[in-house]
Wavefront OBJ file of the C-alpha trace (Angstrom):
o trace
v 37.973 106.283 -36.316
v 41.480 106.641 -37.565
v 42.657 108.546 -34.414
v 40.731 105.896 -31.909
v 43.111 103.325 -33.367
v 45.872 105.152 -33.426
v 45.514 105.922 -29.611
v 44.699 102.324 -28.963
v 47.977 101.269 -30.388
v 50.214 103.671 -28.735
v 48.333 102.557 -25.540
v 48.976 99.010 -26.087
v 52.708 99.640 -27.499
v 53.237 101.632 -24.181
v 51.824 98.845 -21.885
v 54.146 96.157 -23.516
v 56.807 98.250 -23.481
v 56.644 98.806 -19.805
v 56.178 94.380 -19.296
v 58.908 93.702 -21.448
v 61.211 97.073 -20.759
v 61.053 96.747 -16.763
v 64.933 96.104 -15.574
v 65.218 92.929 -13.896
v 66.383 93.074 -10.718
v 69.725 91.360 -9.798
v 71.846 90.390 -7.293
v 73.844 87.301 -5.220
v 73.490 86.198 -1.840
v 76.602 85.010 0.106
v 77.520 83.611 3.305
v 77.967 86.964 5.882
v 81.094 85.461 7.381
v 83.085 84.195 4.069
v 81.307 85.770 1.470
v 80.975 82.480 -0.251
v 77.993 82.177 -2.452
v 74.905 80.469 -1.506
v 73.183 78.323 -3.974
v 69.481 77.182 -4.315
v 68.659 79.567 -1.766
v 64.736 79.760 -1.795
v 63.091 83.678 -2.413
v 59.478 84.125 -1.823
v 57.538 86.992 -2.558
v 55.203 87.662 0.438
v 52.405 89.562 -1.362
v 52.535 87.568 -4.497
v 53.462 83.976 -2.981
v 56.042 83.215 -5.691
v 58.917 81.125 -5.076
v 62.176 81.347 -6.821
v 65.653 80.061 -6.396
v 69.085 81.160 -6.277
v 71.238 80.108 -8.926
v 74.423 78.046 -7.653
v 76.623 80.609 -7.607
v 74.146 82.629 -5.707
v 72.403 84.661 -8.501
v 69.103 85.635 -8.585
v 66.848 87.792 -10.734
v 63.598 89.371 -9.416
v 60.826 90.443 -11.780
v 59.459 93.170 -9.484
v 59.794 95.053 -6.633
v 58.384 94.074 -2.900
v 59.109 92.413 0.095
v 60.914 88.958 -0.245
v 62.052 86.492 2.376
v 65.585 84.500 1.847
v 65.607 80.848 3.213
v 67.946 78.384 3.445
v 68.802 75.743 5.441
v 71.574 76.155 8.219
v 71.093 80.203 7.631
v 68.837 82.163 9.588
v 65.549 83.151 7.182
v 65.802 87.097 6.179
v 63.530 89.790 5.152
v 64.398 92.092 2.822
v 62.416 95.176 1.157
v 63.643 95.499 -2.492
v 62.486 98.708 -3.620
v 64.695 99.477 -6.386
v 66.798 97.701 -9.647
v 70.355 98.111 -8.277
v 72.464 95.172 -7.792
v 71.123 93.695 -4.356
v 74.120 91.788 -2.139
v 71.885 89.658 0.164
v 73.675 87.890 3.640
v 72.625 84.997 5.539
v 73.801 84.499 9.055
v 74.636 81.085 9.912
v 72.203 79.144 12.005
v 73.781 77.782 15.141
v 71.077 75.259 15.680
v 72.030 73.873 12.195
v 75.756 73.916 11.684
v 75.954 70.488 9.905
v 73.767 72.409 7.167
v 76.180 75.041 6.909
v 78.168 75.899 3.561
v 81.632 74.989 4.854
v 84.640 76.725 2.244
v 87.535 75.141 3.839
v 88.576 72.643 1.211
v 87.533 75.429 -1.569
v 84.665 73.864 -3.000
v 81.613 74.718 -1.087
v 79.449 72.431 0.232
v 77.340 70.970 3.339
v 79.132 70.567 6.611
v 77.159 67.300 7.072
v 78.669 66.099 3.548
v 82.414 66.859 4.361
v 84.640 63.774 4.402
v 86.875 64.647 6.952
v 86.500 66.137 11.072
v 85.739 70.014 10.675
v 84.325 71.575 13.292
v 83.105 75.237 12.899
v 83.325 78.032 15.906
v 80.499 80.445 14.842
v 80.683 84.590 16.125
v 77.633 83.061 19.007
v 80.150 80.536 20.013
v 83.062 83.633 20.147
v 80.457 85.411 22.247
v 79.661 83.093 24.672
v 82.857 83.538 26.318
v 85.142 86.800 26.736
v 87.045 88.098 23.634
v 90.040 88.224 25.434
v 91.444 85.226 24.815
v 91.355 82.802 21.848
v 91.914 79.669 24.149
v 88.235 79.926 25.789
v 86.920 79.443 21.888
v 89.299 76.522 21.108
v 89.428 74.447 23.924
v 85.968 73.720 23.435
v 86.272 71.698 19.894
v 87.056 68.201 20.760
v 90.723 67.154 19.608
v 91.704 71.079 19.947
v 93.842 72.083 23.205
v 95.275 75.103 23.572
v 97.602 75.698 26.772
v 97.836 79.314 27.840
v 100.530 80.615 30.112
v 99.676 83.605 29.960
v 98.095 85.873 26.924
v 101.141 85.877 25.139
v 102.139 82.491 26.130
v 100.303 79.357 24.441
v 100.515 76.531 22.796
v 97.954 74.804 20.203
v 98.232 70.744 19.814
v 95.324 69.320 17.576
v 94.619 65.261 18.128
v 98.214 65.602 19.874
v 100.204 66.919 17.231
v 102.657 70.256 18.225
v 102.876 68.679 21.954
v 107.017 68.396 21.938
v 107.470 72.002 20.530
v 108.451 74.245 23.679
v 107.563 77.526 23.037
v 104.962 78.169 21.021
v 102.691 76.330 18.286
v 104.188 74.335 15.195
v 102.929 71.064 13.246
v 100.048 72.829 12.513
v 98.735 75.545 9.919
v 96.681 78.843 9.941
v 95.231 81.157 7.579
v 93.937 84.401 8.437
v 91.258 84.514 5.631
v 93.648 83.497 2.594
v 97.081 84.612 4.325
v 98.925 82.058 5.729
v 99.962 83.065 9.592
v 102.304 79.798 9.436
v 105.843 80.622 8.898
v 108.225 79.455 6.645
v 109.848 77.067 9.671
v 106.196 75.652 10.346
v 105.859 77.974 13.759
v 102.399 79.362 13.503
v 100.491 82.536 15.823
v 97.350 83.291 16.264
v 96.473 83.876 19.908
v 98.051 87.875 19.012
v 95.063 88.488 16.849
v 91.974 90.442 17.999
v 89.546 87.783 18.956
v 87.013 90.749 18.240
v 87.775 90.615 14.548
v 86.674 87.106 13.577
v 83.604 85.887 12.692
v 84.088 81.964 12.598
v 86.661 79.571 12.545
v 86.863 76.472 10.569
v 89.572 74.036 12.478
v 89.658 71.091 9.831
v 91.707 67.748 12.054
v 94.397 65.761 11.132
v 96.331 65.369 7.447
v 93.070 65.773 5.804
v 93.644 69.400 3.960
v 95.460 68.613 0.403
v 94.448 72.251 -0.269
v 96.063 73.630 2.827
v 99.455 72.084 2.612
v 98.570 68.653 4.097
v 99.709 69.570 7.777
v 100.309 66.612 10.158
v 97.997 68.234 12.906
v 95.497 70.072 10.767
v 94.512 73.507 9.448
v 92.871 76.896 11.706
v 91.107 79.104 9.097
v 90.364 82.355 10.589
v 87.671 83.881 8.730
v 87.799 88.038 9.725
v 84.482 89.492 10.469
v 82.342 91.361 7.078
v 80.815 94.552 6.641
v 77.531 94.184 6.328
v 76.317 95.414 2.605
v 73.738 98.463 2.282
v 74.111 99.774 6.372
v 76.489 101.905 8.281
v 77.284 101.420 11.917
v 79.297 102.404 14.764
v 80.206 100.211 17.830
v 82.227 100.107 20.978
v 82.850 97.866 23.545
v 84.412 98.351 26.735
v 85.376 95.802 28.991
v 87.144 95.873 32.713
v 88.267 92.883 35.108
v 90.752 91.493 37.262
v 94.090 92.254 37.165
v 94.022 95.090 35.562
v 92.122 94.514 32.505
v 90.752 97.117 30.241
v 89.579 96.688 27.122
v 88.050 98.971 24.080
v 86.848 97.782 20.791
v 85.777 100.205 18.265
v 84.376 99.077 15.122
v 82.845 100.953 12.126
v 81.073 99.678 9.113
v 80.596 101.726 5.575
v 78.972 99.906 3.146
v 76.804 100.452 -0.359
v 74.936 97.862 -2.399
v 78.097 96.284 -3.276
v 80.333 97.326 -1.411
v 81.376 96.829 2.380
v 84.179 98.036 4.652
v 84.824 96.888 8.447
v 87.322 98.701 10.195
v 87.820 97.454 13.839
v 90.549 99.439 16.594
v 91.296 97.649 19.766
v 93.591 97.894 22.969
v 93.954 95.837 25.764
v 95.686 96.296 28.890
v 96.521 94.037 31.893
v 98.606 93.760 35.018
v 98.213 90.255 35.062
v 98.276 87.865 37.918
v 101.331 86.955 38.038
v 104.635 89.460 38.888
v 106.544 90.328 35.660
v 103.079 90.033 33.847
v 102.143 93.230 32.071
v 100.739 93.466 28.675
v 99.695 95.810 26.251
v 98.234 94.802 22.926
v 96.658 97.599 20.005
v 94.859 96.164 16.539
v 93.936 97.537 13.744
v 91.848 95.505 11.153
v 90.186 96.197 8.049
v 88.487 94.260 5.726
v 86.825 95.438 2.979
v 84.750 93.584 -0.539
v 83.538 95.359 -3.520
v 81.392 93.123 -6.396
v 81.982 94.506 -9.963
v 79.048 93.050 -11.805
v 77.757 89.427 -11.096
v 81.040 88.001 -11.608
v 84.053 89.751 -10.069
v 84.959 90.484 -6.215
v 87.762 92.410 -5.106
v 88.630 92.444 -1.597
v 91.522 93.936 0.487
v 92.517 92.845 3.945
v 94.851 94.812 6.426
v 95.998 94.167 10.147
v 98.494 95.528 12.491
v 99.441 94.373 15.752
v 101.580 96.421 18.564
v 102.098 94.261 21.285
v 104.522 94.753 24.326
v 103.909 91.692 26.783
v 106.585 90.977 29.695
v 107.301 87.109 30.617
v 106.924 85.559 33.851
v 107.749 82.130 32.506
v 107.375 78.742 33.912
v 107.706 77.797 37.866
v 109.096 74.897 39.534
v 106.987 72.986 41.826
v 107.386 74.645 45.233
v 106.648 78.114 44.106
v 104.104 76.527 41.578
v 102.193 75.823 45.059
v 103.160 78.113 47.547
v 103.694 81.233 45.312
v 102.367 81.039 42.170
v 102.127 84.569 41.644
v 105.517 84.686 41.265
v 107.672 84.967 37.650
v 110.411 82.726 37.918
v 113.826 84.285 39.606
v 115.815 85.448 36.599
v 113.180 86.142 34.230
v 111.702 88.475 37.154
v 115.199 90.194 37.732
v 115.736 90.591 33.584
v 112.045 92.013 33.589
v 112.053 90.150 30.274
v 109.751 90.733 28.254
v 108.181 90.382 24.080
v 108.150 93.760 22.111
v 106.643 92.771 18.740
v 104.619 94.592 15.408
v 103.177 92.569 13.297
v 101.112 93.786 9.717
v 99.592 92.047 7.131
v 98.220 92.806 3.663
v 96.461 90.725 1.185
v 94.516 91.450 -2.027
v 91.881 88.983 -3.435
v 90.022 88.570 -6.721
v 87.467 86.228 -7.140
v 86.149 86.191 -10.808
v 83.146 83.315 -12.300
v 84.301 82.544 -15.609
v 80.564 80.820 -16.041
v 78.487 79.128 -14.081
v 80.644 76.023 -14.174
v 84.010 77.498 -13.263
v 85.590 80.399 -11.127
v 88.544 81.691 -9.979
v 90.377 82.798 -6.626
v 93.704 84.258 -6.397
v 95.407 86.028 -3.177
v 98.888 87.951 -3.123
v 99.718 89.006 0.194
v 102.984 90.118 2.227
v 103.715 90.263 5.912
v 106.351 90.942 8.703
v 107.058 90.788 11.744
v 109.732 92.739 13.840
v 110.416 91.420 17.691
v 112.734 92.331 20.648
v 112.618 89.927 23.068
v 115.111 90.225 26.598
v 115.736 87.092 28.179
v 117.965 86.159 31.460
v 120.373 84.200 29.179
v 120.661 86.473 26.020
v 118.770 89.484 23.887
v 116.916 88.223 21.010
v 116.294 90.821 17.596
v 114.536 89.684 14.958
v 112.585 91.209 11.631
v 110.657 88.827 9.154
v 109.615 89.897 6.048
v 106.884 87.498 4.037
v 105.475 87.709 0.474
v 103.529 85.151 -1.606
v 100.699 84.435 -4.063
v 97.716 81.631 -3.790
v 95.367 80.642 -6.824
v 93.077 77.940 -7.935
v 90.551 77.494 -10.479
v 87.092 75.898 -8.602
v 85.303 74.144 -11.693
v 81.904 72.161 -11.677
v 81.402 69.325 -14.181
v 79.189 66.116 -14.910
v 80.899 62.495 -15.724
v 78.202 59.698 -16.472
v 75.342 62.561 -15.491
v 76.755 62.969 -11.585
v 78.169 65.945 -10.579
v 82.313 66.441 -9.937
v 83.342 69.017 -8.554
v 87.413 69.924 -8.462
v 89.541 72.828 -7.242
v 93.321 72.867 -9.031
v 95.599 75.487 -7.931
v 98.795 76.301 -5.835
v 100.502 78.447 -2.970
v 103.990 80.260 -3.290
v 105.487 81.425 -0.178
v 108.583 83.317 0.693
v 109.950 84.752 4.182
v 113.385 86.364 4.936
v 113.975 86.274 8.645
v 117.062 88.134 10.379
v 117.714 87.453 13.832
v 120.316 88.572 16.077
v 121.050 87.740 19.898
v 122.990 90.154 22.373
v 124.557 89.493 26.131
v 122.048 90.754 28.366
v 123.884 92.925 31.191
v 120.822 92.919 33.715
v 123.040 91.297 36.536
v 125.513 94.747 35.978
v 123.177 96.777 36.592
v 120.761 97.595 39.981
v 117.931 95.341 39.732
v 115.181 97.516 38.842
v 117.145 98.221 35.846
v 116.212 95.094 34.106
v 117.687 94.269 30.646
v 120.530 95.881 29.284
v 121.985 95.437 25.793
v 125.869 94.625 25.576
v 127.631 92.763 22.754
v 126.190 90.776 19.618
v 126.931 87.019 20.064
v 125.141 85.859 16.620
v 124.009 87.544 13.295
v 122.027 85.131 10.977
v 119.600 85.650 7.739
v 117.204 82.838 6.913
v 115.506 82.547 3.578
v 113.168 79.890 3.387
v 110.630 78.938 0.624
v 108.196 76.525 -0.045
v 105.240 76.015 -2.609
v 102.193 73.446 -2.338
v 100.812 72.292 -5.433
v 97.055 70.817 -4.771
v 94.050 69.331 -6.742
v 91.586 68.049 -4.830
v 87.995 66.561 -6.038
v 84.489 65.322 -4.826
v 82.472 62.942 -7.032
v 78.727 62.050 -6.024
v 79.132 58.494 -7.157
v 75.319 58.326 -6.152
v 72.898 60.716 -4.586
v 73.730 59.621 -1.333
v 77.456 58.878 -2.020
v 80.132 61.772 -2.497
v 83.827 60.318 -3.019
v 87.006 63.155 -2.355
v 90.483 62.623 -3.732
v 93.027 65.154 -2.844
v 96.812 65.485 -3.622
v 99.293 67.980 -2.267
v 103.119 68.386 -3.753
v 105.714 70.300 -1.377
v 108.844 71.609 -1.414
v 110.989 73.468 1.213
v 114.344 74.925 1.225
v 116.202 77.087 3.411
v 119.113 78.879 2.937
v 121.500 80.064 6.418
v 123.608 83.229 6.013
v 125.429 83.197 9.054
v 127.108 86.586 8.850
v 129.050 86.737 12.406
v 132.422 86.826 12.245
v 134.102 83.366 12.276
v 136.317 82.028 15.038
v 137.485 78.827 16.893
v 134.217 79.256 19.431
v 132.019 80.790 16.384
v 132.091 78.532 13.225
v 130.634 79.618 9.975
v 126.763 77.956 10.370
v 126.342 79.421 6.742
v 124.516 76.662 4.304
v 121.613 75.290 2.492
v 118.827 72.703 2.942
v 116.524 71.407 1.171
v 113.769 68.833 1.816
v 112.907 65.794 -0.740
v 109.735 67.043 -2.683
v 106.986 65.203 -0.570
v 103.833 63.954 -2.096
v 100.994 63.424 0.502
v 97.531 61.984 -1.289
v 93.787 62.054 0.509
v 91.166 59.558 -0.123
v 87.422 59.936 1.533
v 84.235 58.857 1.266
v 80.600 60.427 2.854
v 77.695 58.367 2.325
v 74.117 59.340 3.871
v 72.757 56.595 6.099
v 69.902 58.501 6.385
v 67.929 62.093 5.226
v 69.915 63.852 8.298
v 72.443 61.615 9.384
v 75.737 61.249 7.099
v 79.090 58.579 7.835
v 82.383 59.435 6.459
v 85.802 57.991 6.417
v 89.273 58.913 5.048
v 92.333 57.702 4.384
v 95.438 60.623 4.186
v 99.113 61.247 4.412
v 100.374 64.730 5.931
v 103.973 65.711 6.923
v 105.643 68.821 8.984
v 108.808 70.656 7.994
v 111.746 70.626 10.473
v 113.090 74.136 11.396
v 116.282 75.736 10.034
v 117.237 75.848 13.772
v 116.475 71.951 14.082
v 118.881 71.356 11.402
v 122.086 72.818 13.278
v 124.614 70.885 14.832
v 126.682 72.407 17.551
v 129.846 72.427 15.154
v 127.652 74.829 13.076
v 127.073 72.263 10.098
v 123.756 71.521 8.869
v 122.735 68.109 9.674
v 121.239 67.219 5.913
v 120.119 63.076 7.538
v 117.283 64.844 9.135
v 113.899 63.886 7.990
v 110.406 65.506 8.301
v 107.946 63.851 10.522
v 105.336 62.399 8.298
v 102.339 60.038 9.047
v 99.161 58.884 7.918
v 95.860 59.292 9.271
v 93.007 56.508 9.459
v 89.341 57.930 10.346
v 85.816 57.246 10.829
v 83.192 59.476 11.666
v 79.300 60.175 11.804
v 77.169 63.419 11.944
v 73.791 64.405 11.682
v 70.990 65.562 13.549
v 68.199 63.658 15.148
v 64.858 64.092 17.165
v 62.878 66.487 14.598
v 66.648 68.145 14.173
v 66.322 69.308 17.829
v 70.073 67.381 18.599
v 72.950 67.932 16.356
v 75.860 65.236 16.895
v 79.375 64.337 15.663
v 81.510 61.933 16.259
v 84.811 60.597 14.796
v 87.864 57.394 15.565
v 90.750 57.687 14.433
v 94.497 56.365 14.428
v 97.397 58.808 13.205
v 100.837 57.341 12.804
v 103.816 59.400 12.621
v 107.121 58.199 11.928
v 110.781 60.291 11.713
v 109.536 61.853 15.283
v 111.579 64.822 15.606
v 113.112 65.632 18.991
v 114.483 68.655 20.318
v 116.976 67.691 22.721
v 118.760 70.506 24.617
v 122.476 70.974 24.869
v 122.553 74.049 26.648
v 120.150 76.677 28.402
v 118.900 77.980 24.665
v 120.574 75.371 22.350
v 118.722 72.700 21.009
v 119.698 69.937 18.531
v 116.915 68.205 16.163
v 117.085 64.060 15.683
v 114.849 62.013 14.508
v 113.895 59.450 17.346
v 111.185 57.001 16.300
v 107.243 56.700 15.718
v 104.288 57.457 17.673
v 100.856 56.315 17.815
v 97.674 58.871 17.973
v 94.109 56.924 18.891
v 91.802 58.879 19.685
v 87.677 59.497 19.992
v 85.890 62.576 19.904
v 82.299 63.397 20.258
v 80.252 66.262 20.211
v 76.474 66.921 20.706
v 74.306 70.138 20.543
v 70.750 69.661 21.786
v 68.079 72.373 21.615
v 66.430 71.511 25.275
v 63.924 74.255 24.572
v 62.813 76.528 21.707
v 60.506 78.847 21.022
v 59.845 82.690 20.033
v 60.406 83.799 23.969
v 62.738 81.442 25.288
v 65.614 79.040 23.980
v 67.434 76.701 26.108
v 70.530 74.252 24.259
v 73.000 72.481 25.735
v 76.778 71.246 24.104
v 78.422 68.523 25.246
v 82.180 67.925 23.712
v 84.290 65.189 24.574
v 88.193 63.296 23.616
v 89.477 60.410 24.646
v 93.282 60.507 23.768
v 95.184 57.367 24.056
v 98.671 58.525 22.197
v 102.056 56.566 22.340
v 105.427 56.823 21.562
v 105.268 53.688 19.264
v 109.172 53.663 19.044
v 111.728 56.122 20.995
v 115.099 55.891 21.610
v 117.178 58.763 22.704
v 120.607 57.739 23.409
v 120.426 55.271 25.982
v 116.830 55.801 26.987
v 114.260 53.629 25.451
v 110.739 55.199 26.052
v 108.734 53.066 23.590
v 105.759 52.273 24.790
v 105.200 55.617 27.060
v 102.774 58.419 26.638
v 103.032 60.937 24.490
v 104.123 63.838 26.719
v 101.944 67.124 26.939
v 98.869 65.747 26.079
v 96.149 65.323 28.251
v 94.558 61.883 28.890
v 90.517 63.013 28.323
v 88.631 66.527 27.765
v 85.409 67.244 28.479
v 83.199 70.103 27.803
v 79.808 71.144 28.987
v 77.704 74.332 27.937
v 74.571 75.172 29.185
v 73.125 78.565 27.075
v 70.115 80.255 26.923
v 68.615 83.507 25.909
v 65.149 84.872 25.945
v 62.768 87.509 23.811
v 63.617 90.209 26.912
v 66.973 90.065 26.023
v 68.413 87.951 29.139
v 71.222 85.410 27.797
v 73.882 83.337 29.314
v 75.827 80.584 29.652
v 77.792 78.168 32.266
v 80.756 76.110 30.901
v 82.250 73.278 32.751
v 85.623 71.786 31.726
v 87.322 69.323 33.000
v 90.676 68.108 31.455
v 92.629 64.852 32.223
v 96.369 64.568 33.671
v 99.144 64.799 31.354
v 103.189 63.366 31.090
v 105.351 65.572 31.863
v 108.497 63.989 31.192
v 109.315 61.307 28.458
v 110.326 58.458 31.177
v 106.241 58.993 32.264
v 107.822 59.326 36.003
v 106.232 62.819 36.274
v 102.604 63.544 35.241
v 100.403 67.045 35.719
v 97.366 66.742 37.705
v 93.796 66.767 36.413
v 91.586 70.051 37.117
v 88.579 71.262 36.513
v 87.195 74.526 35.595
v 83.799 76.351 35.938
v 83.102 79.573 33.941
v 79.980 81.783 34.055
v 78.375 84.546 31.534
v 75.484 86.623 31.817
v 73.902 89.568 30.064
v 71.159 91.794 28.965
v 71.124 93.157 25.534
v 67.659 95.386 24.189
v 67.422 98.043 21.993
v 67.342 101.250 23.138
v 66.331 103.415 20.699
v 65.011 102.302 17.181
v 68.559 102.280 16.332
v 70.652 102.319 19.266
v 71.383 98.459 20.441
v 73.367 98.207 24.177
v 74.563 94.698 25.775
v 75.656 94.900 29.294
v 77.652 91.616 30.281
v 79.271 89.749 33.551
v 81.414 87.085 33.495
v 83.379 84.720 36.350
v 86.112 82.398 35.490
v 87.473 79.634 37.465
v 84.436 80.352 39.865
v 85.697 77.657 42.339
v 88.961 79.195 42.469
v 90.908 75.996 41.528
v 94.689 75.585 41.708
v 95.820 74.406 38.511
v 98.777 74.370 35.900
v 97.464 76.417 32.482
v 100.330 74.934 30.766
v 102.903 72.545 31.402
v 106.748 73.005 29.879
v 108.025 69.393 29.315
v 111.101 67.462 29.715
v 112.551 70.903 31.729
v 115.916 71.223 33.177
v 117.445 72.487 36.090
v 120.403 74.824 35.676
v 122.771 75.921 38.040
v 121.520 73.615 40.702
v 117.764 75.284 40.433
v 115.110 72.382 40.274
v 113.219 72.298 36.634
v 110.053 74.792 35.970
v 107.846 72.708 34.782
v 104.514 74.441 35.522
v 102.928 78.057 34.180
v 100.318 78.438 37.285
v 96.609 79.219 35.626
v 94.345 82.410 36.808
v 92.726 81.807 40.296
v 88.733 83.043 40.331
v 88.658 86.068 38.005
v 85.950 88.492 36.534
v 85.279 90.785 33.865
v 82.200 93.239 32.336
v 81.288 95.504 30.231
v 78.958 97.150 27.643
v 78.908 97.169 24.114
v 76.671 99.933 22.017
v 75.986 100.133 18.392
v 74.340 102.583 16.328
v 72.815 102.184 12.813
v 72.735 104.889 10.708
l 1 2 3 4 5 6 7 8 9 10 11 12 13 14 15 16 17 18 19 20 21 22 23 24 25 26 27 28 29 30 31 32 33 34 35 36 37 38 39 40 41 42 43 44 45 46 47 48 49 50 51 52 53 54 55 56 57 58 59 60 61 62 63 64 65 66 67 68 69 70 71 72 73 74 75 76 77 78 79 80 81 82 83 84 85 86 87 88 89 90 91 92 93 94 95 96 97 98 99 100 101 102 103 104 105 106 107 108 109 110 111 112 113 114 115 116 117 118 119 120 121 122 123 124 125 126 127 128 129 130 131 132 133 134 135 136 137 138 139 140 141 142 143 144 145 146 147 148 149 150 151 152 153 154 155 156 157 158 159 160 161 162 163 164 165 166 167 168 169 170 171 172 173 174 175 176 177 178 179 180 181 182 183 184 185 186 187 188 189 190 191 192 193 194 195 196 197 198 199 200 201 202 203 204 205 206 207 208 209 210 211 212 213 214 215 216 217 218 219 220 221 222 223 224 225 226 227 228 229 230 231 232 233 234 235 236 237 238 239 240 241 242 243 244 245 246 247 248 249 250 251 252 253 254 255 256 257 258 259 260 261 262 263 264 265 266 267 268 269 270 271 272 273 274 275 276 277 278 279 280 281 282 283 284 285 286 287 288 289 290 291 292 293 294 295 296 297 298 299 300 301 302 303 304 305 306 307 308 309 310 311 312 313 314 315 316 317 318 319 320 321 322 323 324 325 326 327 328 329 330 331 332 333 334 335 336 337 338 339 340 341 342 343 344 345 346 347 348 349 350 351 352 353 354 355 356 357 358 359 360 361 362 363 364 365 366 367 368 369 370 371 372 373 374 375 376 377 378 379 380 381 382 383 384 385 386 387 388 389 390 391 392 393 394 395 396 397 398 399 400 401 402 403 404 405 406 407 408 409 410 411 412 413 414 415 416 417 418 419 420 421 422 423 424 425 426 427 428 429 430 431 432 433 434 435 436 437 438 439 440 441 442 443 444 445 446 447 448 449 450 451 452 453 454 455 456 457 458 459 460 461 462 463 464 465 466 467 468 469 470 471 472 473 474 475 476 477 478 479 480 481 482 483 484 485 486 487 488 489 490 491 492 493 494 495 496 497 498 499 500 501 502 503 504 505 506 507 508 509 510 511 512 513 514 515 516 517 518 519 520 521 522 523 524 525 526 527 528 529 530 531 532 533 534 535 536 537 538 539 540 541 542 543 544 545 546 547 548 549 550 551 552 553 554 555 556 557 558 559 560 561 562 563 564 565 566 567 568 569 570 571 572 573 574 575 576 577 578 579 580 581 582 583 584 585 586 587 588 589 590 591 592 593 594 595 596 597 598 599 600 601 602 603 604 605 606 607 608 609 610 611 612 613 614 615 616 617 618 619 620 621 622 623 624 625 626 627 628 629 630 631 632 633 634 635 636 637 638 639 640 641 642 643 644 645 646 647 648 649 650 651 652 653 654 655 656 657 658 659 660 661 662 663 664 665 666 667 668 669 670 671 672 673 674 675 676 677 678 679 680 681 682 683 684 685 686 687 688 689 690 691 692 693 694 695 696 697 698 699 700 701 702 703 704 705 706 707 708 709 710 711 712 713 714 715 716 717 718 719 720 721 722 723 724 725 726 727 728 729 730 731 732 733 734 735 736 737 738 739 740 741 742 743 744 745 746 747 748 749 750 751 752 753 754 755 756 757 758 759 760 761 762 763 764 765
C-alpha cells in the first residue's frame, strides 16, 4: 500500500513539474522595414484556437509549441510554426492596401499613419518595384507635393512644396536621413541620388516644416529606411538588368540570420553610356545592415554604406541645341570632358534599450566621409568632407487624467570638416581628346560646420478620437572658415566665423477621428533653413554677418482614411507656407555667387492621393493610384537691385503634377503596371518672361515571377519608359546667364523612349 501511494505521489509531482516547469516561449514582433515593435498583434493558435495579443513593445509569451497566425491591421498576415523555446523575432510586412493603418516611426513616437498630425507619405517596397531601380526620381515623383528634376543620373534637384527650387545645382532646404544617419551636410545640402535604390525597403516623406525631431527643415524630411535582413533565414539573390544607352546593372544580396540576429549585405554595379555626349556613368555600392536582439530589452544595429562613383557631366543646353541636337553636351563641358569622381562612406551604430514597458532609449553614433574630384570648364574642384555626430532620445508613455501621453525628448550633435581647393583647368592648352588638365591652385579653404538640435514632441489623447501633438526644436548652427591660400591684392583673406542666432521652432497639430476609418488633421508649425557658408562670402573676402536664414510658418488642414469597405484609401491636404528672408544667390561671375535676403514667398497648394482596389481576390488583383498636386507659389515680396518681381510665380516649380497608375498581379505570377505622369509648365526666370513647356510621360512595366523549385524563385521583367517618345526638359536651370555672347543654357533634355529588362533569382537555404 505504501509503495502504491509513493508511486502515485511521484506521478503527480512529475506531472505538475512538467506543467509548471515548462519554459515559456517568448519573442518580439517587429516591422520588417524598420524594426519598430508592433503593439497589440493578434496571435492565434491554429489548433487550440486560443487568441493572445502582443504587448505595447511588441513582446509576446506562448505556453505551447504549435502553428500560430500573427495578424495586425496594416500588415500582411503571417503563419509561423514554433517548435522550440528559443527567443523568436517575428517580422510583419506592410500591406500596401492598408497603409493608413501602418505604424510609422518618422517622429519616433510610433503610431498609425492615419493618426498623424502632418502630411506623411509612405513609399513601400512594392511602390519601388513598380519602376526600375535605376533612378530614384521615378519613385519620388509619384508622391504628391514632391518633385525631383533629373538632368542625368548624377544631376538632380528635389523640391518639396516648392522649397529648394532656387538652388541651382542640387538639393537644399530639405533634410534627409539614412536610418538615423544625417545625409544633409553642415550647409544644409542633401544628396540621396547616388544611393542604391535596391538597398532601400521604404521611404517616409514628411512634407513641410512639421518635423521638430528632424531639425524643423522648411521643406520637410526624407527618411530612407534600408533593407533589413530576415531573421531565421539564409538567402542569396542576384538581379541583372540591361537597357537602352548601354545600361548594365547587377545587384547581389546575401541574407545571413539566426533567431535573434540578422545581416543583409548588398553589392551593386551600374554602368551606362548615357543618352547624351559626355554622359557615361559608373557606380559601385556596398551596403551592410545588421541587427542583433539581446534578450527582449536591447537591440544593437550596425549600418555601413560605401559608394564609388564616376560620372561625366553633359550639363545644360541652350534652346537651339535643346530642340535640334538634344544628344549633345554643352560645348565647354564636352571639350573639358567634365566629370565628377567621388567616394562616399557612412558608418553608424545604434543601440535601442527598453527600460520598462513605458520608457525606452534610442542612441546612434555615426561618421561619414566624402572625397570628390570634379573638373569643370572654369576650374577643377578637389574636396573632402569628414563628419561625426550622435543622435539620442528617450521615448516614453504616461497617463494624464487617465489619458495616454506619448513623448520623445532628445538631441542631435553634428560636426563636419570640409576642405576644398580649386585649380586651373588647362584643357584648352591640349588636344581635344586630352580633356581636363590640372594647373595652378586658385583657392584653398577649410570649413568647420557645427550644429545641434534639441527637440521635444508629445502626443496626447484628449479623447478616444482626438490626439493633440506639440513639438519644439532648438537649433544653433555655426561656421568657421580658414582661407589657406596666400593673401594678395587679388586674393583677400576670407577667414572668419559665422554663427546664427539660436532658432526656436514650435509645432502644434491635432488629429480627430471623424468616423471609424476617416481622420482629419490640422497643424501649425515653424521651420527654417540655414545659409551655406559660400552664400555669406562677399567679393571683398568678408563674411556677410547681416544675412538671415530663411524662416517660415506652415498652416495645413487635411484628411485621410478609407471608404467603400476599405477598398479606397485617400488623403487630401490644403496648405499655406509663408517664408520670409528669401535667400537669393546672385551670380556675379561664371562660378561666383553671393547671397542676399530679397523678400518673401507664399506657397499655397492642394495635394490629393487615391488608391482604389478595383479587383482583389486570391487569383487576381487590380488597383489604381492617382496623385495630384496643384501649386500656387508666388513671390510675395521680391526686390533684387532695381528689379521688382513681387507677385510673380516662383521660379522652377511646376503649376501642377498628376500621376495615374494602374497596377495588377495574378496568382499565376504575371504582374505589371502602367504609369502616366503630367507635369505642368514652370517659370524659368524670376521675371516670368520664359516658361518651360508642360509635358506628359507614359511608362510601362510587365513581369513574371514564379517558384522554379521549392527554394528557388525567379522574376523576369521588361519596362518601357516614355513609350510615346515625348521631347521634354527633365531639369531646368533657372535664371541661367550667357557668357561670352553665348545664349543662356536653361535646359536638360530628358531621355527619349527607352527600355530595360532583367531577371532576378533568389535562393533560400
